[in-house]
MARKOL-654031 format. One line per 2 residues: for each residue x, y negated, z of C-alpha. Coordinates in steps of 0.05 Angstrom, whole numbers, padded with zeros to 5 digits. Layout:
// residues N
X,Y,Z  ... .
// end
This chain:
// residues 308
01036,00636,01667  01063,00650,01597 .
01017,00596,01570  01044,00548,01622 .
01116,00565,01600  01098,00552,01527 .
01066,00484,01543  01126,00466,01586 .
01173,00481,01528  01134,00436,01480 .
01136,00379,01530  01210,00389,01546 .
01228,00389,01472  01191,00323,01462 .
01225,00290,01522  01295,00311,01500 .
01283,00292,01427  01268,00221,01452 .
01336,00211,01486  01387,00243,01439 .
01433,00196,01401  01420,00179,01328 .
01440,00237,01284  01421,00291,01334 .
01357,00331,01333  01317,00373,01382 .
01266,00423,01356  01226,00479,01387 .
01222,00539,01340  01186,00597,01370 .
01219,00612,01437  01283,00576,01420 .
01298,00503,01436  01349,00482,01383 .
01400,00425,01387  01427,00404,01319 .
01464,00345,01287  01471,00315,01218 .
01522,00357,01180  01591,00326,01173 .
01574,00263,01211  01613,00274,01275 .
01686,00291,01291  01668,00358,01320 .
01642,00381,01252  01704,00363,01213 .
01772,00395,01201  01782,00457,01243 .
01722,00441,01287  01659,00480,01274 .
01605,00448,01317  01541,00476,01287 .
01478,00484,01327  01462,00512,01396 .
01398,00533,01431  01367,00553,01497 .
01305,00594,01516  01265,00548,01562 .
01204,00595,01567  01248,00654,01586 .
01287,00612,01637  01221,00588,01666 .
01191,00658,01674  01255,00693,01697 .
01263,00643,01753  01193,00658,01778 .
01204,00733,01772  01270,00737,01807 .
01271,00677,01854  01197,00678,01872 .
01194,00602,01868  01137,00558,01845 .
01121,00541,01773  01151,00472,01785 .
01215,00503,01810  01218,00547,01748 .
01208,00487,01703  01261,00446,01739 .
01311,00504,01732  01297,00512,01658 .
01300,00437,01645  01366,00430,01682 .
01396,00485,01639  01371,00451,01576 .
01399,00383,01598  01466,00415,01612 .
01468,00451,01545  01447,00388,01507 .
01500,00347,01542  01555,00397,01525 .
01532,00400,01452  01531,00324,01441 .
01599,00316,01475  01630,00372,01433 .
01603,00342,01369  01623,00270,01384 .
01688,00285,01422  01663,00236,01475 .
01629,00244,01542  01554,00236,01537 .
01513,00197,01554  01562,00140,01545 .
01609,00149,01604  01683,00162,01614 .
01663,00225,01652  01603,00271,01642 .
01546,00249,01687  01512,00307,01722 .
01444,00329,01695  01386,00330,01743 .
01316,00359,01741  01273,00349,01803 .
01200,00347,01821  01177,00281,01851 .
01109,00248,01856  01072,00304,01819 .
01119,00302,01759  01183,00333,01734 .
01238,00280,01728  01297,00292,01682 .
01359,00247,01682  01435,00243,01678 .
01477,00210,01732  01472,00200,01807 .
01401,00191,01834  01419,00120,01856 .
01453,00102,01790  01415,00136,01733 .
01452,00134,01667  01397,00162,01621 .
01328,00188,01638  01271,00222,01603 .
01198,00203,01611  01172,00245,01670 .
01131,00307,01653  01067,00311,01695 .
01062,00379,01728  00988,00385,01710 .
01006,00379,01637  01033,00450,01637 .
01011,00485,01701  00941,00456,01708 .
00918,00463,01780  00985,00484,01810 .
00999,00447,01875  01041,00447,01937 .
00983,00414,01972  00909,00434,01975 .
00876,00436,01907  00823,00384,01924 .
00879,00333,01935  00915,00347,01869 .
00898,00319,01800  00880,00377,01755 .
00858,00384,01683  00805,00434,01662 .
00756,00447,01606  00694,00403,01602 .
00630,00436,01626  00558,00415,01611 .
00549,00393,01683  00605,00342,01675 .
00565,00301,01626  00534,00251,01676 .
00602,00236,01708  00634,00228,01639 .
00579,00181,01617  00588,00139,01679 .
00662,00131,01663  00646,00105,01593 .
00593,00058,01620  00643,00032,01671 .
00688,00008,01615  00645,-00043,01577 .
00706,-00080,01551  00726,-00017,01514 .
00663,00022,01496  00595,00000,01468 .
00530,00023,01502  00520,00079,01451 .
00586,00113,01466  00564,00156,01526 .
00512,00192,01483  00560,00200,01425 .
00615,00227,01470  00567,00277,01502 .
00548,00304,01433  00621,00307,01412 .
00639,00344,01476  00587,00397,01460 .
00611,00406,01389  00686,00401,01398 .
00740,00414,01450  00737,00372,01513 .
00774,00367,01579  00766,00329,01644 .
00817,00310,01696  00795,00312,01769 .
00823,00272,01827  00806,00294,01898 .
00751,00338,01868  00720,00280,01829 .
00721,00273,01753  00770,00217,01738 .
00774,00221,01662  00753,00256,01599 .
00784,00271,01531  00752,00300,01469 .
00789,00327,01408  00764,00354,01341 .
00801,00400,01295  00801,00368,01226 .
00840,00421,01188  00881,00483,01200 .
00939,00443,01230  00908,00375,01242 .
00865,00347,01298  00838,00279,01322 .
00830,00253,01392  00759,00227,01388 .
00753,00198,01458  00796,00190,01520 .
00775,00149,01580  00796,00143,01653 .
00753,00119,01711  00771,00045,01720 .
00777,00056,01795  00832,00108,01783 .
00871,00075,01727  00945,00062,01738 .
00957,00130,01770  00983,00167,01709 .
00918,00205,01698  00913,00184,01625 .
00984,00209,01611  00971,00274,01648 .
00905,00286,01612  00933,00270,01543 .
00995,00313,01556  00951,00372,01573 .
00907,00362,01512  00966,00358,01465 .
00996,00421,01496  00930,00458,01485 .
00926,00434,01413  00998,00455,01401 .
00981,00524,01429  00924,00528,01380 .
00970,00515,01320  00958,00441,01312 .
01018,00405,01282  00993,00333,01274 .
00945,00293,01317  00909,00229,01298 .
00879,00175,01342  00841,00112,01323 .
00837,00048,01364  00824,-00026,01353 .
00879,-00059,01313  00920,-00117,01340 .
00894,-00161,01283  00827,-00162,01319 .
00858,-00208,01371  00819,-00171,01426 .
00865,-00170,01487  00836,-00110,01527 .
00860,-00062,01473  00933,-00085,01478 .
00941,-00036,01536  00906,00019,01495 .
00954,00012,01437  01013,00011,01486 .
00987,00076,01516  00986,00111,01448 .
01055,00085,01430  01083,00104,01498 .
01055,00174,01487  01093,00183,01422 .
01040,00162,01372  01060,00120,01312 .
01017,00066,01279  01015,00085,01205 .
00956,00045,01177  00901,-00006,01190 .
00833,00005,01158  00783,-00052,01155 .
00726,-00038,01150  00729,00035,01173 .
00666,00074,01154  00622,00082,01215 .
00654,00025,01254  00619,-00042,01263 .
00643,-00098,01218  00699,-00140,01246 .
00732,-00082,01282  00795,-00064,01244 .
00818,00007,01260  00891,00022,01276 .
00908,00093,01255  00959,00128,01299 .
00990,00198,01289  01037,00243,01329 .
01072,00307,01308  01069,00365,01356 .
01119,00406,01317  01163,00399,01254 .
01123,00403,01190  01181,00410,01140 .
// end
């Protein structure tokens, strides 16, 4: 369960970093989730005020809840996330000398499990003021469920016997993958790290990642069964993969996809997926070695931890 707590902390830090105001920063350093702000920028840092930095221990909160309250992993995550939301809110308000987020009074922080994900927000449930992107439960606790396992989407390591189902997924997406991709992906899955997500006991998607350096990796392939798209499986699978890579010491992850300059409409959703997942388009290479002519490659990267 310690590994689950670590993955949860990585995901929580990313979600909170995405909602803080300009000039504020959220970083996970070891077991500490730090909240900081640009020095001298806000009223709470000037004169007799000494607003510096503050932190919480999300992994410890997560595990202590399970130990003492005997709740589920999701309950532990919700408790730890609620504490982090509360601490962050107090820190921003103290630094700015204003309620946050953007109200005359401080909206209450919430962290609740709904629809197989941990939802984080400020404000009443029927009048949300500010919300984070939900964290899929399977991204940090794998096969945990309140319902029978065979009804719950779960991510696990790829096994040799999964190859036929994975190949069928690639073949079922002819608008995205050429006929030679199933064989290439099978070879890559054997040589690198690979995962599958299952839905009702059936393989619903596959992801393959290759370590490129001590702290760098590339997502080589990710695909979801077209019959199961739109259910969040891609987000869940990618979240799990990124958490595993972070656990392995990876700091930066790269992904390549077809660039918008190609004019090929099916890949508009693919680029939106990467961008929604925190990846940033940094370059376009045309032609990219190994890619067919006329297929400009969009290079995306995402940081899993600070690198400076």
